[in-house]
MARFI-571782 format. One record per residue (C-alpha): residue in three letters; x, y, z. Coordinates in steps of 0.25 Angstrom, whole numbers, m for minus. Layout:
BEGIN
{r=ALA u=X v=Y w=Z};
...
# end
This chain:
BEGIN
{r=MET u=m207 v=149 w=m130};
{r=THR u=m196 v=158 w=m124};
{r=THR u=m183 v=163 w=m135};
{r=LEU u=m174 v=154 w=m126};
{r=ASP u=m183 v=142 w=m129};
{r=VAL u=m184 v=146 w=m144};
{r=GLY u=m167 v=146 w=m142};
{r=ILE u=m167 v=133 w=m137};
{r=ALA u=m175 v=125 w=m147};
{r=ARG u=m169 v=132 w=m157};
{r=LEU u=m154 v=127 w=m150};
{r=ARG u=m161 v=113 w=m149};
{r=SER u=m164 v=113 w=m163};
{r=ALA u=m150 v=116 w=m169};
{r=ALA u=m144 v=107 w=m161};
{r=SER u=m154 v=97 w=m164};
{r=ARG u=m150 v=99 w=m180};
{r=VAL u=m136 v=100 w=m177};
{r=SER u=m137 v=87 w=m168};
{r=TYR u=m146 v=80 w=m180};
{r=GLY u=m135 v=86 w=m191};
{r=TRP u=m124 v=79 w=m183};
{r=ALA u=m130 v=66 w=m183};
{r=ARG u=m133 v=66 w=m197};
{r=PHE u=m117 v=69 w=m202};
{r=ASN u=m114 v=58 w=m191};
{r=ILE u=m121 v=48 w=m197};
{r=TRP u=m117 v=52 w=m211};
{r=PHE u=m102 v=53 w=m207};
{r=LYS u=m102 v=39 w=m201};
{r=ALA u=m108 v=34 w=m213};
{r=MET u=m99 v=40 w=m221};
{r=MET u=m89 v=35 w=m211};
{r=PRO u=m81 v=21 w=m216};
{r=LYS u=m84 v=9 w=m209};
{r=GLY u=m72 v=0 w=m208};
{r=LEU u=m61 v=1 w=m200};
{r=TYR u=m52 v=3 w=m211};
{r=ALA u=m59 v=13 w=m219};
{r=ARG u=m60 v=22 w=m203};
{r=ALA u=m45 v=19 w=m200};
{r=LEU u=m41 v=23 w=m214};
{r=LEU u=m50 v=36 w=m213};
{r=ILE u=m43 v=38 w=m198};
{r=ILE u=m31 v=40 w=m206};
{r=ILE u=m33 v=47 w=m218};
{r=ALA u=m42 v=58 w=m211};
{r=PRO u=m30 v=62 w=m202};
{r=MET u=m22 v=63 w=m213};
{r=VAL u=m30 v=69 w=m224};
{r=ILE u=m34 v=81 w=m213};
{r=LEU u=m19 v=81 w=m210};
{r=GLN u=m15 v=82 w=m225};
{r=SER u=m25 v=92 w=m225};
{r=VAL u=m21 v=101 w=m213};
{r=VAL u=m8 v=102 w=m219};
{r=ALA u=m11 v=104 w=m233};
{r=PHE u=m20 v=118 w=m226};
{r=VAL u=m7 v=122 w=m218};
{r=PHE u=4 v=120 w=m228};
{r=MET u=m5 v=127 w=m238};
{r=GLU u=m9 v=138 w=m228};
{r=ARG u=6 v=139 w=m222};
{r=HIS u=15 v=136 w=m234};
{r=TRP u=8 v=139 w=m247};
{r=ASN u=4 v=151 w=m243};
{r=LEU u=15 v=156 w=m238};
{r=VAL u=25 v=153 w=m248};
{r=THR u=15 v=157 w=m259};
{r=ARG u=13 v=169 w=m251};
{r=HIS u=28 v=173 w=m251};
{r=LEU u=31 v=168 w=m264};
{r=SER u=19 v=178 w=m268};
{r=ALA u=25 v=190 w=m261};
{r=ALA u=37 v=187 w=m268};
{r=VAL u=33 v=188 w=m282};
{r=VAL u=25 v=200 w=m281};
{r=ALA u=36 v=207 w=m273};
{r=ASP u=43 v=205 w=m288};
{r=ILE u=31 v=209 w=m294};
{r=ALA u=30 v=223 w=m284};
{r=ALA u=44 v=224 w=m287};
{r=LEU u=44 v=222 w=m304};
{r=ALA u=32 v=233 w=m302};
{r=GLN u=39 v=243 w=m293};
{r=PHE u=51 v=243 w=m303};
{r=ALA u=43 v=244 w=m314};
{r=LYS u=37 v=258 w=m308};
{r=VAL u=49 v=263 w=m301};
{r=PHE u=61 v=260 w=m312};
{r=PRO u=60 v=264 w=m327};
{r=GLN u=57 v=252 w=m335};
{r=GLU u=59 v=249 w=m352};
{r=PRO u=45 v=249 w=m358};
{r=ASP u=45 v=233 w=m358};
{r=TYR u=50 v=232 w=m344};
{r=ALA u=60 v=222 w=m349};
{r=ARG u=70 v=224 w=m339};
{r=LEU u=59 v=223 w=m327};
{r=ARG u=52 v=210 w=m334};
{r=GLY u=67 v=204 w=m336};
{r=ILE u=69 v=206 w=m321};
{r=ALA u=57 v=201 w=m317};
{r=GLN u=59 v=187 w=m327};
{r=ALA u=74 v=185 w=m321};
{r=ARG u=72 v=189 w=m307};
{r=MET u=59 v=187 w=m301};
{r=GLY u=52 v=177 w=m311};
{r=LEU u=42 v=185 w=m316};
{r=THR u=36 v=189 w=m331};
{r=VAL u=31 v=203 w=m330};
{r=ASP u=26 v=213 w=m342};
{r=PHE u=20 v=225 w=m340};
{r=LEU u=4 v=227 w=m347};
{r=PRO u=m2 v=240 w=m350};
{r=ILE u=m11 v=244 w=m339};
{r=SER u=m25 v=239 w=m340};
{r=GLU u=m36 v=233 w=m331};
{r=MET u=m32 v=221 w=m322};
{r=PRO u=m38 v=208 w=m328};
{r=PRO u=m51 v=203 w=m321};
{r=PRO u=m46 v=193 w=m309};
{r=GLY u=m44 v=180 w=m314};
{r=PRO u=m48 v=165 w=m308};
{r=LYS u=m42 v=162 w=m295};
{r=PRO u=m36 v=149 w=m294};
{r=PHE u=m44 v=139 w=m283};
{r=PHE u=m32 v=140 w=m274};
{r=SER u=m29 v=156 w=m275};
{r=LEU u=m16 v=157 w=m266};
{r=LEU u=m7 v=162 w=m275};
{r=ASP u=m19 v=172 w=m280};
{r=GLN u=m19 v=176 w=m264};
{r=ALA u=m5 v=176 w=m262};
{r=LEU u=m3 v=186 w=m274};
{r=SER u=m14 v=195 w=m272};
{r=VAL u=m10 v=197 w=m258};
{r=GLU u=5 v=201 w=m261};
{r=LEU u=1 v=209 w=m274};
{r=ARG u=m8 v=218 w=m265};
{r=LYS u=2 v=220 w=m256};
{r=GLN u=16 v=222 w=m261};
{r=ILE u=10 v=229 w=m274};
{r=GLY u=m3 v=234 w=m271};
{r=ARG u=m7 v=237 w=m286};
{r=PRO u=m19 v=231 w=m295};
{r=PHE u=m15 v=217 w=m299};
{r=TRP u=m21 v=204 w=m305};
{r=ILE u=m15 v=190 w=m303};
{r=ASP u=m19 v=177 w=m311};
{r=THR u=m12 v=165 w=m305};
{r=VAL u=m21 v=155 w=m314};
{r=GLY u=m21 v=159 w=m329};
{r=ARG u=m7 v=152 w=m329};
{r=SER u=m2 v=142 w=m321};
{r=SER u=12 v=143 w=m318};
{r=LEU u=12 v=158 w=m319};
{r=VAL u=5 v=170 w=m311};
{r=GLU u=1 v=182 w=m317};
{r=ILE u=0 v=196 w=m310};
{r=ARG u=m2 v=209 w=m315};
{r=ILE u=m1 v=222 w=m308};
{r=GLN u=m6 v=236 w=m310};
{r=LEU u=4 v=245 w=m310};
{r=ASP u=3 v=260 w=m314};
{r=ASP u=3 v=261 w=m328};
{r=GLN u=3 v=247 w=m332};
{r=VAL u=2 v=233 w=m328};
{r=MET u=12 v=224 w=m322};
{r=ARG u=10 v=206 w=m327};
{r=VAL u=19 v=198 w=m319};
{r=PHE u=19 v=182 w=m322};
{r=ALA u=24 v=175 w=m310};
{r=ARG u=27 v=160 w=m308};
{r=ARG u=17 v=153 w=m301};
{r=SER u=29 v=146 w=m292};
{r=ALA u=34 v=159 w=m289};
{r=ALA u=21 v=164 w=m280};
{r=TYR u=16 v=151 w=m276};
{r=ALA u=22 v=140 w=m269};
{r=SER u=15 v=127 w=m279};
{r=ASN u=22 v=116 w=m272};
{r=SER u=7 v=111 w=m270};
{r=GLU u=9 v=97 w=m277};
{r=ILE u=22 v=93 w=m270};
{r=PHE u=12 v=95 w=m257};
{r=LEU u=m1 v=87 w=m262};
{r=LEU u=7 v=78 w=m267};
{r=TRP u=15 v=74 w=m252};
{r=MET u=3 v=76 w=m246};
{r=VAL u=m5 v=67 w=m255};
{r=GLY u=7 v=58 w=m255};
{r=THR u=8 v=57 w=m239};
{r=SER u=m6 v=54 w=m238};
{r=LEU u=m5 v=43 w=m248};
{r=VAL u=6 v=37 w=m241};
{r=LEU u=1 v=37 w=m228};
{r=LEU u=m14 v=34 w=m233};
{r=ALA u=m6 v=20 w=m239};
{r=VAL u=0 v=17 w=m224};
{r=ALA u=m13 v=20 w=m217};
{r=ILE u=m20 v=9 w=m227};
{r=GLY u=m9 v=m2 w=m224};
{r=PHE u=m9 v=0 w=m210};
{r=LEU u=m24 v=1 w=m208};
{r=ARG u=m26 v=m12 w=m219};
{r=ASN u=m17 v=m20 w=m210};
{r=GLN u=m23 v=m16 w=m197};
{r=ILE u=m38 v=m20 w=m203};
{r=ARG u=m34 v=m32 w=m208};
{r=PRO u=m34 v=m39 w=m193};
{r=ILE u=m47 v=m32 w=m190};
{r=LEU u=m53 v=m39 w=m202};
{r=ARG u=m48 v=m51 w=m201};
{r=LEU u=m55 v=m52 w=m186};
{r=ALA u=m66 v=m47 w=m192};
{r=ASP u=m67 v=m59 w=m201};
{r=ALA u=m63 v=m69 w=m190};
{r=ALA u=m76 v=m65 w=m182};
{r=GLU u=m83 v=m66 w=m194};
{r=SER u=m80 v=m81 w=m199};
{r=PHE u=m79 v=m86 w=m184};
{r=GLY u=m94 v=m78 w=m182};
{r=LYS u=m97 v=m87 w=m196};
{r=GLY u=m93 v=m99 w=m188};
{r=ARG u=m80 v=m100 w=m197};
{r=GLU u=m66 v=m103 w=m194};
{r=ILE u=m56 v=m93 w=m193};
{r=PRO u=m43 v=m97 w=m202};
{r=ASP u=m30 v=m92 w=m197};
{r=TYR u=m34 v=m79 w=m188};
{r=LYS u=m25 v=m73 w=m180};
{r=PRO u=m23 v=m61 w=m173};
{r=ARG u=m17 v=m48 w=m182};
{r=GLY u=m17 v=m34 w=m180};
{r=ALA u=m16 v=m23 w=m171};
{r=ARG u=m15 v=m26 w=m156};
{r=GLU u=m30 v=m24 w=m155};
{r=VAL u=m34 v=m31 w=m167};
{r=ARG u=m27 v=m42 w=m162};
{r=ARG u=m33 v=m41 w=m149};
{r=ALA u=m49 v=m43 w=m156};
{r=ALA u=m42 v=m54 w=m163};
{r=GLN u=m37 v=m61 w=m153};
{r=ALA u=m50 v=m59 w=m144};
{r=PHE u=m58 v=m65 w=m154};
{r=ILE u=m49 v=m78 w=m156};
{r=GLU u=m49 v=m79 w=m140};
{r=MET u=m67 v=m77 w=m143};
{r=LYS u=m66 v=m89 w=m154};
{r=ILE u=m59 v=m96 w=m146};
{r=ARG u=m67 v=m97 w=m133};
{r=ILE u=m81 v=m97 w=m143};
{r=GLU u=m75 v=m111 w=m149};
{r=ARG u=m72 v=m115 w=m138};
{r=ALA u=m86 v=m113 w=m131};
{r=ILE u=m92 v=m118 w=m143};
{r=GLU u=m83 v=m132 w=m142};
{r=GLN u=m85 v=m135 w=m127};
{r=ARG u=m101 v=m132 w=m130};
{r=THR u=m100 v=m141 w=m142};
{r=ALA u=m93 v=m153 w=m132};
{r=MET u=m102 v=m151 w=m122};
{r=LEU u=m113 v=m152 w=m131};
{r=ALA u=m107 v=m166 w=m137};
{r=GLY u=m106 v=m170 w=m124};
{r=VAL u=m121 v=m168 w=m119};
{r=SER u=m125 v=m173 w=m134};
{r=HIS u=m118 v=m186 w=m132};
{r=ASP u=m125 v=m188 w=m118};
{r=LEU u=m138 v=m183 w=m122};
{r=ARG u=m137 v=m194 w=m134};
{r=THR u=m132 v=m204 w=m126};
{r=VAL u=m146 v=m203 w=m118};
{r=LEU u=m155 v=m202 w=m128};
{r=THR u=m149 v=m215 w=m134};
{r=ARG u=m151 v=m221 w=m120};
{r=PHE u=m166 v=m217 w=m120};
{r=LYS u=m167 v=m222 w=m135};
{r=LEU u=m161 v=m237 w=m131};
{r=GLU u=m170 v=m239 w=m119};
{r=LEU u=m181 v=m233 w=m127};
{r=ALA u=m179 v=m245 w=m139};
{r=LEU u=m177 v=m254 w=m127};
{r=LEU u=m192 v=m251 w=m120};
{r=GLY u=m200 v=m256 w=m134};
{r=ASP u=m209 v=m249 w=m141};
{r=SER u=m222 v=m241 w=m137};
{r=PRO u=m226 v=m230 w=m137};
{r=GLU u=m222 v=m223 w=m126};
{r=ILE u=m207 v=m228 w=m131};
{r=GLU u=m209 v=m223 w=m145};
{r=ALA u=m212 v=m208 w=m137};
{r=MET u=m200 v=m208 w=m129};
{r=LYS u=m194 v=m211 w=m141};
{r=LYS u=m198 v=m198 w=m150};
{r=ASP u=m193 v=m191 w=m135};
{r=VAL u=m181 v=m197 w=m135};
{r=ASP u=m179 v=m194 w=m152};
{r=GLU u=m183 v=m179 w=m151};
{r=MET u=m174 v=m177 w=m137};
{r=GLY u=m163 v=m182 w=m147};
{r=ARG u=m167 v=m173 w=m157};
{r=MET u=m168 v=m160 w=m148};
{r=LEU u=m154 v=m166 w=m142};
{r=GLU u=m146 v=m164 w=m156};
{r=ALA u=m154 v=m150 w=m159};
{r=TYR u=m151 v=m144 w=m148};
{r=LEU u=m136 v=m149 w=m148};
{r=ALA u=m136 v=m144 w=m161};
{r=PHE u=m141 v=m131 w=m157};
{r=ALA u=m131 v=m130 w=m146};
{r=ARG u=m117 v=m134 w=m155};
{r=GLY u=m122 v=m126 w=m167};
{r=ASP u=m113 v=m128 w=m178};
{r=THR u=m100 v=m131 w=m170};
{r=GLY u=m87 v=m137 w=m177};
{r=GLU u=m93 v=m134 w=m192};
{r=GLN u=m84 v=m128 w=m201};
{r=ALA u=m90 v=m116 w=m210};
{r=ALA u=m87 v=m122 w=m225};
{r=PRO u=m91 v=m115 w=m239};
{r=THR u=m105 v=m121 w=m241};
{r=ASP u=m113 v=m121 w=m256};
{r=MET u=m126 v=m115 w=m250};
{r=SER u=m134 v=m118 w=m263};
{r=ASP u=m131 v=m133 w=m262};
{r=PHE u=m134 v=m131 w=m245};
{r=LEU u=m148 v=m125 w=m248};
{r=ASP u=m150 v=m136 w=m258};
{r=GLU u=m148 v=m146 w=m248};
{r=LEU u=m156 v=m141 w=m239};
{r=LYS u=m168 v=m140 w=m250};
{r=ALA u=m167 v=m153 w=m252};
{r=ASP u=m167 v=m158 w=m237};
{r=ALA u=m181 v=m149 w=m237};
{r=GLU u=m187 v=m155 w=m249};
{r=ARG u=m183 v=m171 w=m243};
{r=ASN u=m192 v=m167 w=m232};
{r=GLY u=m203 v=m160 w=m240};
{r=HIS u=m202 v=m148 w=m241};
{r=ARG u=m203 v=m138 w=m255};
{r=THR u=m189 v=m130 w=m254};
{r=ASN u=m184 v=m120 w=m265};
{r=VAL u=m169 v=m117 w=m262};
{r=THR u=m163 v=m104 w=m268};
{r=PHE u=m148 v=m96 w=m266};
{r=HIS u=m141 v=m84 w=m272};
{r=GLY u=m127 v=m81 w=m273};
{r=TYR u=m114 v=m89 w=m272};
{r=PRO u=m117 v=m101 w=m264};
{r=ILE u=m105 v=m106 w=m256};
{r=VAL u=m104 v=m100 w=m241};
{r=THR u=m96 v=m104 w=m230};
{r=VAL u=m105 v=m109 w=m219};
{r=LYS u=m106 v=m121 w=m208};
{r=PRO u=m112 v=m132 w=m218};
{r=ALA u=m119 v=m141 w=m208};
{r=ALA u=m124 v=m130 w=m198};
{r=PHE u=m129 v=m121 w=m209};
{r=LYS u=m137 v=m132 w=m216};
{r=ARG u=m143 v=m133 w=m204};
{r=CYS u=m148 v=m120 w=m202};
{r=ILE u=m154 v=m120 w=m212};
{r=ALA u=m159 v=m132 w=m213};
{r=ASN u=m165 v=m128 w=m199};
{r=LEU u=m172 v=m118 w=m207};
{r=VAL u=m179 v=m126 w=m218};
{r=SER u=m182 v=m137 w=m209};
{r=ASN u=m187 v=m126 w=m200};
{r=ALA u=m194 v=m120 w=m213};
{r=ALA u=m198 v=m134 w=m218};
{r=ARG u=m206 v=m137 w=m205};
{r=PHE u=m215 v=m127 w=m206};
{r=ALA u=m215 v=m126 w=m222};
{r=GLY u=m218 v=m132 w=m235};
{r=THR u=m210 v=m123 w=m246};
{r=ILE u=m196 v=m118 w=m241};
{r=GLU u=m187 v=m108 w=m249};
{r=ILE u=m172 v=m109 w=m247};
{r=THR u=m164 v=m95 w=m250};
{r=GLY u=m150 v=m93 w=m249};
{r=HIS u=m143 v=m80 w=m255};
{r=ARG u=m127 v=m78 w=m253};
{r=ASP u=m122 v=m65 w=m256};
{r=HIS u=m107 v=m58 w=m252};
{r=ARG u=m111 v=m56 w=m237};
{r=TYR u=m121 v=m67 w=m234};
{r=LEU u=m127 v=m81 w=m235};
{r=THR u=m143 v=m80 w=m234};
{r=VAL u=m151 v=m93 w=m233};
{r=THR u=m167 v=m90 w=m231};
{r=VAL u=m178 v=m101 w=m230};
{r=ASP u=m191 v=m98 w=m232};
{r=ASP u=m205 v=m105 w=m230};
{r=ASN u=m220 v=m104 w=m232};
{r=GLY u=m224 v=m108 w=m218};
{r=PRO u=m230 v=m103 w=m207};
{r=GLY u=m219 v=m94 w=m204};
{r=ILE u=m214 v=m88 w=m188};
{r=PRO u=m219 v=m74 w=m183};
{r=ALA u=m211 v=m63 w=m183};
{r=GLY u=m209 v=m61 w=m169};
{r=MET u=m203 v=m76 w=m166};
{r=ARG u=m195 v=m78 w=m178};
{r=GLU u=m183 v=m72 w=m169};
{r=GLU u=m186 v=m81 w=m155};
{r=VAL u=m188 v=m95 w=m166};
{r=PHE u=m174 v=m94 w=m164};
{r=LYS u=m171 v=m95 w=m151};
{r=PRO u=m167 v=m111 w=m147};
{r=PHE u=m176 v=m120 w=m141};
{r=LEU u=m188 v=m109 w=m143};
{r=ARG u=m199 v=m118 w=m149};
{r=LEU u=m212 v=m111 w=m153};
{r=ASP u=m224 v=m117 w=m160};
{r=ASP u=m224 v=m109 w=m173};
{r=ALA u=m209 v=m106 w=m172};
{r=ARG u=m205 v=m114 w=m181};
{r=ASN u=m191 v=m115 w=m176};
{r=GLN u=m192 v=m131 w=m170};
{r=ASP u=m182 v=m140 w=m177};
{r=GLU u=m185 v=m154 w=m178};
{r=GLY u=m182 v=m156 w=m163};
{r=GLY u=m194 v=m146 w=m159};
{r=THR u=m181 v=m140 w=m152};
{r=GLY u=m184 v=m126 w=m156};
{r=LEU u=m170 v=m126 w=m162};
{r=GLY u=m171 v=m125 w=m175};
{r=LEU u=m170 v=m110 w=m180};
{r=ALA u=m160 v=m107 w=m169};
{r=ILE u=m150 v=m117 w=m172};
{r=ALA u=m150 v=m110 w=m189};
{r=ARG u=m147 v=m97 w=m180};
{r=ASP u=m138 v=m103 w=m173};
{r=ILE u=m130 v=m108 w=m186};
{r=ALA u=m132 v=m95 w=m193};
{r=ARG u=m127 v=m86 w=m184};
{r=SER u=m115 v=m96 w=m182};
{r=HIS u=m113 v=m93 w=m198};
{r=GLY u=m113 v=m76 w=m193};
{r=GLY u=m127 v=m77 w=m200};
{r=ASP u=m141 v=m76 w=m194};
{r=ILE u=m157 v=m82 w=m196};
{r=THR u=m168 v=m74 w=m197};
{r=LEU u=m182 v=m78 w=m200};
{r=ASP u=m193 v=m70 w=m207};
{r=ALA u=m206 v=m72 w=m216};
{r=SER u=m201 v=m78 w=m227};
{r=PRO u=m210 v=m75 w=m243};
{r=LEU u=m215 v=m87 w=m243};
{r=GLY u=m225 v=m87 w=m230};
{r=GLY u=m217 v=m92 w=m221};
{r=LEU u=m204 v=m90 w=m212};
{r=ARG u=m190 v=m86 w=m220};
{r=ALA u=m177 v=m91 w=m210};
{r=LYS u=m165 v=m81 w=m217};
{r=VAL u=m150 v=m87 w=m213};
{r=ARG u=m138 v=m77 w=m217};
{r=VAL u=m125 v=m80 w=m212};
{r=PRO u=m111 v=m72 w=m218};
{r=VAL u=m104 v=m78 w=m228};
# end
């Protein structure tokens, strides 16, 4: 392998590591970001505001505080340099009373003189050492003698010691004279304006998000087969447009269902009339084995017709209402036991659930009758939490192979061991049950039962 090949391999390896690291960071970043539209929109407003305030604070600190502090420090150091020069050039009293008086009255400085000695060791530096830096720079530039400063020991004073020829001059200056100490006002304004902007943003976003939430609730209620009382488009233009499109879609779906129901009612009437004529004509022919067989065929056709119409009609026209699921399942248990099947019922949670009572009863009854046809023991379990109502029907029958558990829901599919046949043998029992569950916004799944047979699980949102 040549040196070029080695270099290319290393580049590819580095690129792969960078790509992997970026992918991990992207996954982490997406996981940390809020999922709701309200939180995301609020973040879009807050993030630029925080960045803007940070930039303003940085620029203000760099441009204003630094500049003002340097100028103030230069003025204080200039006064100290003048006092040191006066003390050196002009004769003074032994206690420097006149010089200290002038410094106190004219310059706002407290001055005294100490015997010559070594400077104290450097003291602790504050976290924000702008004043230390500005004073140190000006002392080196204007005086050029050994010095020692303390900006921490006394909160309102700054202590400066300068080594002269035969003594040490100690000066106490007010901190405000050398440092622009208006940070509280600046921070107060910055935080105050940020809170005002945040409050305005929260109020505005809440009003903008509320119509979207109402649209989502309306769509969810319509998907569960429930009425949507007094829903009107509100909010921004785009939200109103989406709401209007939803209302028009709802009207088209309801119109199509009404037309299908009307057509089915006409077909049902015509076919029932023909079957009634068949029954009358067979009754007039007398009794014979052939006539009895034909009567059974006519009855079978009647049952098949009812099953087909029930599947096509679905649960149209029935309104959802609060239903006590505990009593609901007890009624199914009583029906199964009257037919000679051992049945157990258990329910957990708050029992009141809003469903279409007749349709949902038919859904569960189809599952129970399907289990009763192939098993001797049936267990019905209901559980309701804050999101879903779950009803499971277990039996000890032969079950359904895993590869056929989805196939049995196909309408009119009749397999010998599929257990999807209703009383009329039309293959619509499970198809009708799933259609009703889905009209409530839920679904039905099949699995192996702990009893050894089949488990049918119905789950619908509450």
